[in-house]
N, C-alpha and C positions, 0 to 999 in steps of 0.2 A: 299644711301640704295636702293639696287635693289628691284624692286618690284617682288614679288612672286605670282604664280598662284597656287592655290590648285586644285589638280586632285582628282576627286571623283571616287572611285573604283567600279565597278559593283558587284552585287551579285555573279555573276559567279567567278569572280577574287578572292573574298573573300573566297569563297568555295573551290575553286583550292588550294589556299595558305594554308588553314585549312588542307585540304586532304593531301597535300605535307609534312607539318609539321608531322602529324599523321603518315604518312608511315616511315619518318625518326626515330621517336621516336621508333616505332615498331621494324625497322630494327636494332637499337642499342640494345633494349632489347632482341631481339632473339640472337644477336651476344653475349651479355652478358652470356645468358643462355647456349650457346654451348660452351663457354670458361669454364663454370663450368662443363661440361661433358654432359650435357642434349642434346639428338638428335635433329638436326635441325627441324624436322618435329614436334616433341613434343613442342619444344620450340615456334615455330610459332603457334601453336594450342592454347597453353597457352597464348600467348600475344594476339592473335586474340580474344580469348574469353573475354579479359578484355575490348578491344577496341570496341566490337560488340555493336551496339545499343540495348538497351532492351526495350522491351515492357512489359506490365504488365501480359501477359499470357505466358511469357518465363519460361522455368525451371530455378531453382537456379543454379548459377555456382559453380560446386564442389570444386573449387580452391579459392572462395570467402566465406568463412564461415560467417554466420550472427549471429551465436549463438555459445558460448564457451561450447561445449560438449566434455567430456574427452573420453579416449578409451573405458570407460565401456558402454557409451551412457547415 
């Protein structure tokens, strides 16, 4: 049985891997929206708003409704 050594990843390597994965997912979603006929700039804005880190004082995202309101309000 060969001996194996474990390599520890640095925090920077982990953050870079997460950021790369996030960018790939965002690119795939933008591509999907453009296939549906949504302009690329609008698709990117929609996807970016979902992936943006939110703080407590941010305005609510209009694409992520938290209440179920009808057209009448």
